[in-house]
Every structure is written in structure tokens, then in C-alpha cells.
TORVOTI-994054 format. One record per residue (C-alpha): x, y, z; residue number from 1. Coordinates in pm, whole numbers, plus 50000, padded with zeros to 5 digits. Each point is the difference from the previous one (the first is absolute). Layout:
+-------+-------+-------+-----+
!     u !     v !     w !  nr !
+-------+-------+-------+-----+
!     X !     Y !     Z ! NUM !
...
+-------+-------+-------+-----+
This chain:
+-------+-------+-------+-----+
!     u !     v !     w !  nr !
+-------+-------+-------+-----+
! 67266 ! 63665 ! 43278 !   1 !
! 50218 ! 50041 ! 49694 !   2 !
! 50107 ! 49711 ! 49787 !   3 !
! 50359 ! 49953 ! 49900 !   4 !
! 50101 ! 49887 ! 49652 !   5 !
! 49998 ! 49626 ! 49950 !   6 !
! 50343 ! 49842 ! 49979 !   7 !
! 50021 ! 49661 ! 49835 !   8 !
! 50289 ! 49767 ! 50054 !   9 !
! 50081 ! 49759 ! 49719 !  10 !
! 50311 ! 49782 ! 50005 !  11 !
! 50123 ! 50174 ! 50314 !  12 !
! 49995 ! 50333 ! 49815 !  13 !
! 49764 ! 50283 ! 50080 !  14 !
! 49801 ! 50112 ! 49700 !  15 !
! 49905 ! 50365 ! 49971 !  16 !
! 49674 ! 50093 ! 50167 !  17 !
! 49715 ! 49965 ! 49755 !  18 !
! 49942 ! 50374 ! 49982 !  19 !
! 50358 ! 50045 ! 49876 !  20 !
! 49970 ! 49743 ! 49723 !  21 !
! 49872 ! 50267 ! 49765 !  22 !
! 50126 ! 49841 ! 49677 !  23 !
! 49815 ! 49679 ! 50069 !  24 !
! 49699 ! 50112 ! 50200 !  25 !
! 49906 ! 50357 ! 49911 !  26 !
! 50161 ! 50084 ! 49667 !  27 !
! 49991 ! 49670 ! 49816 !  28 !
! 49840 ! 50047 ! 49663 !  29 !
! 50079 ! 49682 ! 49806 !  30 !
! 49778 ! 50100 ! 49708 !  31 !
! 50245 ! 50279 ! 49916 !  32 !
! 50278 ! 49741 ! 49982 !  33 !
! 49825 ! 49792 ! 49737 !  34 !
! 49843 ! 50093 ! 49671 !  35 !
! 49625 ! 49967 ! 49984 !  36 !
! 49908 ! 49827 ! 49675 !  37 !
! 49632 ! 50095 ! 50033 !  38 !
! 49887 ! 50315 ! 50179 !  39 !
! 49651 ! 49847 ! 50030 !  40 !
! 50116 ! 49708 ! 50214 !  41 !
! 49774 ! 49946 ! 50302 !  42 !
! 50154 ! 50052 ! 50345 !  43 !
! 49967 ! 49625 ! 50066 !  44 !
! 50176 ! 49906 ! 49676 !  45 !
! 50274 ! 50260 ! 50054 !  46 !
! 50076 ! 49867 ! 50349 !  47 !
! 50002 ! 49639 ! 49871 !  48 !
! 50227 ! 50095 ! 49709 !  49 !
! 50253 ! 50180 ! 50217 !  50 !
! 50012 ! 49749 ! 50285 !  51 !
! 50031 ! 49703 ! 49767 !  52 !
! 50312 ! 50161 ! 49846 !  53 !
! 50190 ! 50000 ! 50332 !  54 !
! 50272 ! 49739 ! 50037 !  55 !
! 49873 ! 49685 ! 50172 !  56 !
! 49636 ! 50109 ! 50035 !  57 !
! 49739 ! 49741 ! 49903 !  58 !
! 49624 ! 50035 ! 49953 !  59 !
! 49745 ! 49759 ! 50149 !  60 !
! 49627 ! 49979 ! 50052 !  61 !
! 49922 ! 50127 ! 50349 !  62 !
! 49792 ! 49769 ! 50220 !  63 !
! 49737 ! 50271 ! 50058 !  64 !
! 49995 ! 50119 ! 49638 !  65 !
! 50228 ! 50233 ! 49811 !  66 !
! 50367 ! 49973 ! 49912 !  67 !
! 50273 ! 49928 ! 50256 !  68 !
! 50363 ! 50102 ! 49959 !  69 !
! 50276 ! 49797 ! 50163 !  70 !
! 50373 ! 50030 ! 50030 !  71 !
! 50128 ! 49655 ! 50077 !  72 !
! 49742 ! 49855 ! 50235 !  73 !
! 49902 ! 50333 ! 50156 !  74 !
! 49685 ! 50184 ! 49901 !  75 !
! 50073 ! 50364 ! 49922 !  76 !
! 49629 ! 50075 ! 49977 !  77 !
! 49704 ! 49944 ! 49773 !  78 !
! 49771 ! 50200 ! 49773 !  79 !
! 49625 ! 50008 ! 49976 !  80 !
! 49820 ! 50193 ! 49726 !  81 !
! 50016 ! 50342 ! 50168 !  82 !
! 50233 ! 49958 ! 50298 !  83 !
! 50312 ! 49823 ! 50124 !  84 !
! 50073 ! 49822 ! 50329 !  85 !
! 50358 ! 49989 ! 50127 !  86 !
! 50158 ! 49851 ! 50315 !  87 !
! 50251 ! 50195 ! 50210 !  88 !
! 50148 ! 49965 ! 50345 !  89 !
! 49762 ! 50186 ! 50231 !  90 !
! 50234 ! 50298 ! 50070 !  91 !
! 50043 ! 50065 ! 49627 !  92 !
! 49628 ! 49952 ! 49939 !  93 !
! 49925 ! 50257 ! 50269 !  94 !
! 50228 ! 50259 ! 49836 !  95 !
! 49856 ! 49934 ! 49655 !  96 !
! 49646 ! 50044 ! 50132 !  97 !
! 50100 ! 50312 ! 50197 !  98 !
! 50153 ! 50150 ! 49684 !  99 !
! 49669 ! 49955 ! 49815 ! 100 !
! 50140 ! 49765 ! 49737 ! 101 !
! 49777 ! 49709 ! 50106 ! 102 !
! 49720 ! 49901 ! 50233 ! 103 !
! 49992 ! 49714 ! 50249 ! 104 !
! 49900 ! 49675 ! 49828 ! 105 !
! 49631 ! 49989 ! 49914 ! 106 !
! 49951 ! 49658 ! 50167 ! 107 !
! 50292 ! 49979 ! 50248 ! 108 !
! 50038 ! 50359 ! 50125 ! 109 !
! 50210 ! 49905 ! 50304 ! 110 !
! 50260 ! 49808 ! 49798 ! 111 !
! 50304 ! 50123 ! 49810 ! 112 !
! 49805 ! 49992 ! 49674 ! 113 !
! 49893 ! 50316 ! 49817 ! 114 !
! 49742 ! 50067 ! 49730 ! 115 !
! 50087 ! 50254 ! 49731 ! 116 !
! 49759 ! 50142 ! 49740 ! 117 !
! 50101 ! 49950 ! 49637 ! 118 !
! 49746 ! 50185 ! 49784 ! 119 !
! 50217 ! 50268 ! 49839 ! 120 !
! 50350 ! 50025 ! 49854 ! 121 !
! 50127 ! 50186 ! 50308 ! 122 !
! 49851 ! 49738 ! 50233 ! 123 !
! 50161 ! 49728 ! 49786 ! 124 !
! 50338 ! 50177 ! 50040 ! 125 !
! 49949 ! 49997 ! 50378 ! 126 !
! 49920 ! 49627 ! 49989 ! 127 !
! 50314 ! 49935 ! 49794 ! 128 !
! 50209 ! 50198 ! 50248 ! 129 !
! 49865 ! 49798 ! 50293 ! 130 !
! 50063 ! 49674 ! 49815 ! 131 !
! 50353 ! 50126 ! 49932 ! 132 !
! 50048 ! 50057 ! 50372 ! 133 !
! 49896 ! 49639 ! 50068 ! 134 !
! 50221 ! 49877 ! 49714 ! 135 !
! 50306 ! 50183 ! 50137 ! 136 !
! 49933 ! 49873 ! 50352 ! 137 !
! 49972 ! 49643 ! 49871 ! 138 !
! 50318 ! 50024 ! 49790 ! 139 !
! 50193 ! 50145 ! 50295 ! 140 !
! 49870 ! 49728 ! 50230 ! 141 !
! 50096 ! 49727 ! 49751 ! 142 !
! 50353 ! 50140 ! 49966 ! 143 !
! 50047 ! 49957 ! 50376 ! 144 !
! 49935 ! 49626 ! 49992 ! 145 !
+-------+-------+-------+-----+
């Protein structure tokens, strides 16, 4: 059985299948878009710094520890010391996991949540790219209301 690309419909418009959203999903490298003031910044601090600079994103204490990022009332995901947890619709989550960019959530593996390691600069860039995907999905959804 072969799987077909996931097609999302937002505001009665089809959104490109996830595999075709290369700018957002596969080639996003936000750290190249912003100057790094300190090359010795930890992956956790770099992710926090970048995400907190996005328009409308707020930081909160997460109920299970770590830092949570929200856009409006929606959680984009949260950070622990060495990994991030992000929620996605199940079809998107399945493609992200299949691509190797994340693993099923460490506590809720059958949900839409993913867990992403964040120990190195390249892993932090991957985390930022996945947060950007959630950010763009949330902004698009809000524009449809």
C-alpha cells in the first residue's frame, strides 16, 4: 500500500501537500535569517531567542515543566532542556515522523504530538523549522476566521 501526499484544506482552499512545502518544512533555516549575537548560545537558548522574536508569540511556563510558546491561545509547542514537543494534525505528524525530522511523542506516541531532539545547533534549527511550520499553520488558520 502506498501513501498519497497529505492535502490540507484551510478556509476552503487546498494547501500544498506537506512534502511540497519545502520552504517551510524541509529548507527552513531561520538561524540564517537572523544574526547570532553569541556563537556559544545553547540550542535551548537559541530556539527561545528566535521563537520569542516572532510576531504575536508569547512565552509561558509549561504545566509539565519547560517553556511553552503560544500564538494567541494556541500552543505551538514547548521546550524541555534537551528536546521539544510540538502538536500537529495526525497526517502532518505522520509525514514529519516518516521524514525523520521527529519521533512520535515520548509519552503520547499515538497522538499528533512529536518529540524532537535539541542538543546541537543543527537539531535546534530543525526544531525552529518545525515551530515555524506550526506558526504558519496557525497564522493561516486565524486569517480564515
